[in-house]
Each structure stands twice: as C-alpha cells, then as structure tokens.
A tleap script that builds the chain and sets N, CA, C and O, in Angstrom:
source leaprc.protein.ff14SB
mol = sequence {
  NMET VAL LYS LEU GLU VAL PHE LEU SER PRO
  VAL CYS PRO TYR CYS SER GLN VAL ARG GLU
  LEU VAL SER ARG VAL ALA SER ARG TYR PRO
  ASP VAL GLU VAL VAL ASP VAL ASP THR TYR
  THR ASP GLU GLY ILE GLU ARG GLY MET SER
  MET MET VAL ARG ALA VAL PRO THR ILE ALA
  ILE ASP ASP GLU ILE LYS LEU VAL GLY TRP
  PRO PHE THR GLU GLY ASP LEU VAL GLU HIE
  ILE GLU ALA ALA LEU CARG
}
set mol.1.N position { 93.192 136.032 115.070 }
set mol.1.CA position { 93.450 137.396 114.620 }
set mol.1.C position { 92.135 138.169 114.620 }
set mol.1.O position { 91.120 137.688 114.116 }
set mol.2.N position { 92.165 139.358 115.184 }
set mol.2.CA position { 91.016 140.255 115.216 }
set mol.2.C position { 91.200 141.293 114.117 }
set mol.2.O position { 92.267 141.893 113.991 }
set mol.3.N position { 90.160 141.498 113.327 }
set mol.3.CA position { 90.202 142.492 112.249 }
set mol.3.C position { 89.456 143.743 112.713 }
set mol.3.O position { 88.266 143.693 113.023 }
set mol.4.N position { 90.167 144.851 112.755 }
set mol.4.CA position { 89.608 146.130 113.152 }
set mol.4.C position { 89.583 147.034 111.922 }
set mol.4.O position { 90.633 147.410 111.401 }
set mol.5.N position { 88.391 147.378 111.466 }
set mol.5.CA position { 88.244 148.252 110.304 }
set mol.5.C position { 87.895 149.658 110.771 }
set mol.5.O position { 87.010 149.850 111.605 }
set mol.6.N position { 88.598 150.629 110.223 }
set mol.6.CA position { 88.366 152.024 110.552 }
set mol.6.C position { 87.829 152.704 109.297 }
set mol.6.O position { 88.560 152.885 108.323 }
set mol.7.N position { 86.558 153.080 109.320 }
set mol.7.CA position { 85.923 153.758 108.190 }
set mol.7.C position { 86.191 155.248 108.337 }
set mol.7.O position { 85.787 155.879 109.314 }
set mol.8.N position { 86.885 155.795 107.337 }
set mol.8.CA position { 87.361 157.172 107.375 }
set mol.8.C position { 86.972 157.925 106.115 }
set mol.8.O position { 86.659 157.333 105.082 }
set mol.9.N position { 87.001 159.238 106.226 }
set mol.9.CA position { 86.763 160.096 105.075 }
set mol.9.C position { 87.831 161.184 105.049 }
set mol.9.O position { 88.211 161.692 106.104 }
set mol.10.N position { 88.315 161.547 103.886 }
set mol.10.CA position { 89.325 162.603 103.806 }
set mol.10.C position { 88.774 163.983 104.187 }
set mol.10.O position { 89.558 164.898 104.443 }
set mol.11.N position { 87.472 164.151 104.230 }
set mol.11.CA position { 86.902 165.452 104.599 }
set mol.11.C position { 86.386 165.489 106.038 }
set mol.11.O position { 85.850 166.506 106.477 }
set mol.12.N position { 86.540 164.406 106.761 }
set mol.12.CA position { 86.103 164.317 108.151 }
set mol.12.C position { 87.112 165.033 109.054 }
set mol.12.O position { 88.303 164.727 108.994 }
set mol.13.N position { 86.669 165.971 109.884 }
set mol.13.CA position { 87.608 166.695 110.736 }
set mol.13.C position { 88.142 165.861 111.907 }
set mol.13.O position { 89.119 166.257 112.542 }
set mol.14.N position { 87.528 164.737 112.198 }
set mol.14.CA position { 87.929 163.924 113.346 }
set mol.14.C position { 88.667 162.644 112.952 }
set mol.14.O position { 89.307 162.013 113.794 }
set mol.15.N position { 88.583 162.270 111.714 }
set mol.15.CA position { 89.117 160.972 111.284 }
set mol.15.C position { 90.617 160.827 111.512 }
set mol.15.O position { 91.073 159.738 111.862 }
set mol.16.N position { 91.381 161.868 111.329 }
set mol.16.CA position { 92.827 161.743 111.539 }
set mol.16.C position { 93.138 161.479 113.011 }
set mol.16.O position { 94.055 160.719 113.322 }
set mol.17.N position { 92.384 162.099 113.919 }
set mol.17.CA position { 92.575 161.846 115.349 }
set mol.17.C position { 92.223 160.399 115.687 }
set mol.17.O position { 92.920 159.744 116.462 }
set mol.18.N position { 91.149 159.918 115.104 }
set mol.18.CA position { 90.732 158.540 115.343 }
set mol.18.C position { 91.784 157.581 114.810 }
set mol.18.O position { 92.123 156.602 115.475 }
set mol.19.N position { 92.297 157.847 113.635 }
set mol.19.CA position { 93.313 156.974 113.038 }
set mol.19.C position { 94.544 156.896 113.921 }
set mol.19.O position { 95.108 155.818 114.107 }
set mol.20.N position { 94.969 158.032 114.469 }
set mol.20.CA position { 96.123 158.054 115.368 }
set mol.20.C position { 95.844 157.249 116.634 }
set mol.20.O position { 96.698 156.484 117.081 }
set mol.21.N position { 94.663 157.412 117.211 }
set mol.21.CA position { 94.287 156.674 118.418 }
set mol.21.C position { 94.260 155.173 118.143 }
set mol.21.O position { 94.800 154.385 118.920 }
set mol.22.N position { 93.638 154.783 117.049 }
set mol.22.CA position { 93.560 153.360 116.697 }
set mol.22.C position { 94.960 152.790 116.495 }
set mol.22.O position { 95.247 151.697 116.983 }
set mol.23.N position { 95.825 153.491 115.800 }
set mol.23.CA position { 97.190 153.013 115.577 }
set mol.23.C position { 97.923 152.814 116.895 }
set mol.23.O position { 98.579 151.794 117.106 }
set mol.24.N position { 97.806 153.788 117.767 }
set mol.24.CA position { 98.496 153.721 119.058 }
set mol.24.C position { 97.993 152.542 119.895 }
set mol.24.O position { 98.789 151.787 120.452 }
set mol.25.N position { 96.677 152.390 119.980 }
set mol.25.CA position { 96.098 151.324 120.798 }
set mol.25.C position { 96.357 149.960 120.167 }
set mol.25.O position { 96.770 149.032 120.863 }
set mol.26.N position { 96.125 149.821 118.879 }
set mol.26.CA position { 96.277 148.521 118.211 }
set mol.26.C position { 97.718 148.034 118.239 }
set mol.26.O position { 97.957 146.828 118.195 }
set mol.27.N position { 98.669 148.935 118.309 }
set mol.27.CA position { 100.077 148.523 118.340 }
set mol.27.C position { 100.412 147.706 119.586 }
set mol.27.O position { 101.434 147.021 119.620 }
set mol.28.N position { 99.573 147.772 120.592 }
set mol.28.CA position { 99.778 146.995 121.826 }
set mol.28.C position { 99.317 145.542 121.686 }
set mol.28.O position { 99.619 144.703 122.536 }
set mol.29.N position { 98.591 145.255 120.617 }
set mol.29.CA position { 97.979 143.941 120.445 }
set mol.29.C position { 98.487 143.289 119.163 }
set mol.29.O position { 98.059 143.671 118.074 }
set mol.30.N position { 99.380 142.327 119.265 }
set mol.30.CA position { 99.928 141.706 118.055 }
set mol.30.C position { 98.893 140.921 117.245 }
set mol.30.O position { 99.114 140.645 116.066 }
set mol.31.N position { 97.775 140.563 117.862 }
set mol.31.CA position { 96.752 139.790 117.162 }
set mol.31.C position { 95.633 140.658 116.597 }
set mol.31.O position { 94.550 140.156 116.298 }
set mol.32.N position { 95.890 141.967 116.447 }
set mol.32.CA position { 94.897 142.878 115.875 }
set mol.32.C position { 95.431 143.420 114.554 }
set mol.32.O position { 96.512 144.005 114.492 }
set mol.33.N position { 94.653 143.213 113.511 }
set mol.33.CA position { 94.973 143.749 112.181 }
set mol.33.C position { 94.079 144.960 111.944 }
set mol.33.O position { 92.856 144.860 112.041 }
set mol.34.N position { 94.682 146.093 111.637 }
set mol.34.CA position { 93.928 147.322 111.367 }
set mol.34.C position { 93.837 147.529 109.861 }
set mol.34.O position { 94.836 147.472 109.145 }
set mol.35.N position { 92.610 147.771 109.400 }
set mol.35.CA position { 92.365 148.031 107.985 }
set mol.35.C position { 91.649 149.377 107.879 }
set mol.35.O position { 90.568 149.558 108.439 }
set mol.36.N position { 92.251 150.304 107.168 }
set mol.36.CA position { 91.594 151.590 106.895 }
set mol.36.C position { 90.667 151.422 105.710 }
set mol.36.O position { 91.037 150.820 104.702 }
set mol.37.N position { 89.467 151.952 105.830 }
set mol.37.CA position { 88.500 151.925 104.735 }
set mol.37.C position { 88.185 153.374 104.377 }
set mol.37.O position { 87.534 154.087 105.142 }
set mol.38.N position { 88.647 153.796 103.220 }
set mol.38.CA position { 88.411 155.157 102.735 }
set mol.38.C position { 87.041 155.206 102.078 }
set mol.38.O position { 86.831 154.622 101.015 }
set mol.39.N position { 86.116 155.900 102.713 }
set mol.39.CA position { 84.744 155.941 102.221 }
set mol.39.C position { 84.574 156.849 101.007 }
set mol.39.O position { 83.451 157.078 100.559 }
set mol.40.N position { 85.676 157.367 100.472 }
set mol.40.CA position { 85.628 158.162 99.246 }
set mol.40.C position { 86.126 157.372 98.043 }
set mol.40.O position { 86.388 157.943 96.984 }
set mol.41.N position { 86.254 156.068 98.206 }
set mol.41.CA position { 86.648 155.212 97.089 }
set mol.41.C position { 85.499 154.251 96.797 }
set mol.41.O position { 84.655 153.996 97.657 }
set mol.42.N position { 85.477 153.722 95.579 }
set mol.42.CA position { 84.428 152.756 95.224 }
set mol.42.C position { 84.453 151.555 96.164 }
set mol.42.O position { 83.412 151.088 96.627 }
set mol.43.N position { 85.652 151.068 96.435 }
set mol.43.CA position { 85.807 149.918 97.323 }
set mol.43.C position { 85.314 150.249 98.743 }
set mol.43.O position { 84.634 149.443 99.377 }
set mol.44.N position { 85.665 151.432 99.221 }
set mol.44.CA position { 85.245 151.854 100.554 }
set mol.44.C position { 83.743 152.072 100.649 }
set mol.44.O position { 83.124 151.735 101.658 }
set mol.45.N position { 83.161 152.631 99.604 }
set mol.45.CA position { 81.707 152.823 99.573 }
set mol.45.C position { 81.006 151.473 99.616 }
set mol.45.O position { 80.044 151.286 100.360 }
set mol.46.N position { 81.489 150.548 98.824 }
set mol.46.CA position { 80.891 149.214 98.788 }
set mol.46.C position { 80.988 148.531 100.155 }
set mol.46.O position { 80.019 147.943 100.634 }
set mol.47.N position { 82.161 148.614 100.770 }
set mol.47.CA position { 82.334 147.978 102.087 }
set mol.47.C position { 81.454 148.674 103.131 }
set mol.47.O position { 80.821 148.010 103.952 }
set mol.48.N position { 81.414 149.982 103.100 }
set mol.48.CA position { 80.575 150.718 104.039 }
set mol.48.C position { 79.106 150.379 103.886 }
set mol.48.O position { 78.395 150.217 104.878 }
set mol.49.N position { 78.649 150.270 102.655 }
set mol.49.CA position { 77.247 149.912 102.423 }
set mol.49.C position { 76.955 148.504 102.910 }
set mol.49.O position { 75.881 148.248 103.454 }
set mol.50.N position { 77.894 147.591 102.724 }
set mol.50.CA position { 77.673 146.214 103.171 }
set mol.50.C position { 77.597 146.117 104.691 }
set mol.50.O position { 76.981 145.200 105.233 }
set mol.51.N position { 78.235 147.082 105.381 }
set mol.51.CA position { 78.231 147.094 106.845 }
set mol.51.C position { 77.176 148.053 107.409 }
set mol.51.O position { 77.012 148.158 108.624 }
set mol.52.N position { 76.464 148.746 106.520 }
set mol.52.CA position { 75.456 149.732 106.945 }
set mol.52.C position { 76.093 150.900 107.718 }
set mol.52.O position { 75.508 151.410 108.674 }
set mol.53.N position { 77.286 151.314 107.296 }
set mol.53.CA position { 77.967 152.453 107.908 }
set mol.53.C position { 77.243 153.718 107.478 }
set mol.53.O position { 77.038 153.958 106.288 }
set mol.54.N position { 76.862 154.513 108.449 }
set mol.54.CA position { 76.100 155.734 108.173 }
set mol.54.C position { 76.861 157.015 108.499 }
set mol.54.O position { 76.424 158.108 108.137 }
set mol.55.N position { 78.000 156.883 109.181 }
set mol.55.CA position { 78.768 158.060 109.595 }
set mol.55.C position { 80.235 157.670 109.709 }
set mol.55.O position { 80.573 156.494 109.841 }
set mol.56.N position { 81.090 158.671 109.658 }
set mol.56.CA position { 82.506 158.464 109.914 }
set mol.56.C position { 82.918 159.386 111.049 }
set mol.56.O position { 82.346 160.465 111.206 }
set mol.57.N position { 83.864 158.995 111.813 }
set mol.57.CA position { 84.537 157.708 111.807 }
set mol.57.C position { 83.646 156.605 112.389 }
set mol.57.O position { 82.828 156.848 113.276 }
set mol.58.N position { 83.823 155.417 111.876 }
set mol.58.CA position { 83.161 154.221 112.409 }
set mol.58.C position { 84.224 153.147 112.562 }
set mol.58.O position { 85.101 152.995 111.713 }
set mol.59.N position { 84.132 152.407 113.656 }
set mol.59.CA position { 85.055 151.300 113.888 }
set mol.59.C position { 84.252 150.019 113.975 }
set mol.59.O position { 83.302 149.904 114.748 }
set mol.60.N position { 84.663 149.054 113.154 }
set mol.60.CA position { 84.063 147.724 113.178 }
set mol.60.C position { 85.142 146.733 113.593 }
set mol.60.O position { 86.293 146.825 113.167 }
set mol.61.N position { 84.744 145.786 114.431 }
set mol.61.CA position { 85.656 144.737 114.858 }
set mol.61.C position { 85.033 143.412 114.478 }
set mol.61.O position { 83.914 143.090 114.878 }
set mol.62.N position { 85.779 142.650 113.697 }
set mol.62.CA position { 85.300 141.361 113.196 }
set mol.62.C position { 83.904 141.477 112.585 }
set mol.62.O position { 82.993 140.718 112.916 }
set mol.63.N position { 83.767 142.441 111.692 }
set mol.63.CA position { 82.542 142.660 110.914 }
set mol.63.C position { 81.335 143.110 111.740 }
set mol.63.O position { 80.194 142.951 111.306 }
set mol.64.N position { 81.579 143.665 112.916 }
set mol.64.CA position { 80.487 144.191 113.739 }
set mol.64.C position { 80.823 145.624 114.149 }
set mol.64.O position { 81.877 145.880 114.731 }
set mol.65.N position { 79.924 146.549 113.843 }
set mol.65.CA position { 80.156 147.944 114.194 }
set mol.65.C position { 80.156 148.096 115.712 }
set mol.65.O position { 79.240 147.647 116.400 }
set mol.66.N position { 81.210 148.742 116.213 }
set mol.66.CA position { 81.370 148.919 117.656 }
set mol.66.C position { 81.317 150.378 118.089 }
set mol.66.O position { 80.740 150.695 119.130 }
set mol.67.N position { 81.912 151.266 117.304 }
set mol.67.CA position { 81.969 152.685 117.669 }
set mol.67.C position { 81.629 153.530 116.452 }
set mol.67.O position { 82.128 153.296 115.351 }
set mol.68.N position { 80.770 154.515 116.673 }
set mol.68.CA position { 80.352 155.400 115.579 }
set mol.68.C position { 80.483 156.840 116.062 }
set mol.68.O position { 80.025 157.203 117.146 }
set mol.69.N position { 81.121 157.641 115.221 }
set mol.69.CA position { 81.260 159.057 115.534 }
set mol.69.C position { 82.377 159.320 116.527 }
set mol.69.O position { 83.099 158.416 116.950 }
set mol.70.N position { 82.488 160.557 116.871 }
set mol.70.CA position { 83.523 161.020 117.786 }
set mol.70.C position { 82.872 161.968 118.746 }
set mol.70.O position { 82.046 162.754 118.282 }
set mol.71.N position { 83.136 161.992 120.009 }
set mol.71.CA position { 84.294 161.356 120.626 }
set mol.71.C position { 83.965 159.997 121.221 }
set mol.71.O position { 82.821 159.706 121.571 }
set mol.72.N position { 84.983 159.189 121.323 }
set mol.72.CA position { 84.973 158.005 122.168 }
set mol.72.C position { 86.354 157.960 122.792 }
set mol.72.O position { 87.282 158.611 122.311 }
set mol.73.N position { 86.487 157.202 123.848 }
set mol.73.CA position { 87.745 157.223 124.582 }
set mol.73.C position { 88.648 156.054 124.195 }
set mol.73.O position { 88.214 155.082 123.577 }
set mol.74.N position { 89.885 156.181 124.569 }
set mol.74.CA position { 90.828 155.084 124.397 }
set mol.74.C position { 90.316 153.855 125.144 }
set mol.74.O position { 90.434 152.728 124.663 }
set mol.75.N position { 89.746 154.088 126.323 }
set mol.75.CA position { 89.190 152.989 127.114 }
set mol.75.C position { 88.076 152.258 126.386 }
set mol.75.O position { 87.980 151.034 126.466 }
set mol.76.N position { 87.228 153.003 125.670 }
set mol.76.CA position { 86.154 152.376 124.885 }
set mol.76.C position { 86.747 151.435 123.831 }
set mol.76.O position { 86.291 150.304 123.661 }
set mol.77.N position { 87.752 151.917 123.144 }
set mol.77.CA position { 88.389 151.115 122.093 }
set mol.77.C position { 89.057 149.884 122.688 }
set mol.77.O position { 88.894 148.778 122.172 }
set mol.78.N position { 89.802 150.066 123.758 }
set mol.78.CA position { 90.475 148.950 124.423 }
set mol.78.C position { 89.459 147.908 124.875 }
set mol.78.O position { 89.681 146.708 124.709 }
set mol.79.N position { 88.360 148.355 125.437 }
set mol.79.CA position { 87.314 147.435 125.904 }
set mol.79.C position { 86.802 146.540 124.765 }
set mol.79.O position { 86.649 145.331 124.939 }
set mol.80.N position { 86.544 147.139 123.615 }
set mol.80.CA position { 86.040 146.374 122.470 }
set mol.80.C position { 87.099 145.427 121.905 }
set mol.80.O position { 86.783 144.300 121.523 }
set mol.81.N position { 88.336 145.875 121.851 }
set mol.81.CA position { 89.405 145.016 121.350 }
set mol.81.C position { 89.603 143.817 122.285 }
set mol.81.O position { 89.695 142.675 121.836 }
set mol.82.N position { 89.664 144.091 123.567 }
set mol.82.CA position { 89.900 142.993 124.509 }
set mol.82.C position { 88.732 142.000 124.526 }
set mol.82.O position { 88.942 140.797 124.678 }
set mol.83.N position { 87.530 142.493 124.374 }
set mol.83.CA position { 86.375 141.586 124.301 }
set mol.83.C position { 86.484 140.691 123.065 }
set mol.83.O position { 86.155 139.506 123.123 }
set mol.84.N position { 86.941 141.252 121.960 }
set mol.84.CA position { 87.072 140.460 120.724 }
set mol.84.C position { 88.193 139.431 120.830 }
set mol.84.O position { 88.132 138.378 120.194 }
set mol.85.N position { 89.201 139.727 121.619 }
set mol.85.CA position { 90.324 138.809 121.765 }
set mol.85.C position { 90.010 137.632 122.701 }
set mol.85.O position { 90.732 136.634 122.709 }
set mol.86.N position { 88.954 137.748 123.472 }
set mol.86.CA position { 88.594 136.642 124.398 }
set mol.86.C position { 88.019 135.477 123.680 }
set mol.86.O position { 87.669 134.477 124.307 }
savepdb mol mol.pdb
quit
C-alpha cells in the first residue's frame, strides 16, 4: 500500500483543485491510500513540521515530499505514484 499525503490549507486558492486532481488520479490505483492533512489543525501542523513542509499544496508519497506548490500536471502525479508502486 502506498500512502499519499496531501498537505492542504483552507485559505489556499489552489488546494481544492489539487485535492480534486489527487482524488481523480488515486481512484485508478487500488493500492494508494490518500490522506488529507489540514495544515490549519494542531495535528496537521505537527505532521507538516515533521515532514518539513514549507508550502501548500504539498504532496508526500510514503513519507517523502514529491510535489510542492502549484501547478503540476496529472502526469507528474502519475509518475510519482507509479514509481512508488514499483
């Protein structure tokens, strides 16, 4: 199982688009678990600090930051997911 964490903020203008893209892409992979991390909660702040997240949106796969900021393409996300599944 691959764990894909999406670090989001409720005030980020791009985070909702990223969340939709991640949901759409991850739905193609039964072995991918998506976890939203709200960086406006104590738990989200703690997790973000432990991962050294400096911006949102950020995507981490199996505890490794892969994509930071926007824009990135669907192809970029697919590439990282497929590499993690190998």
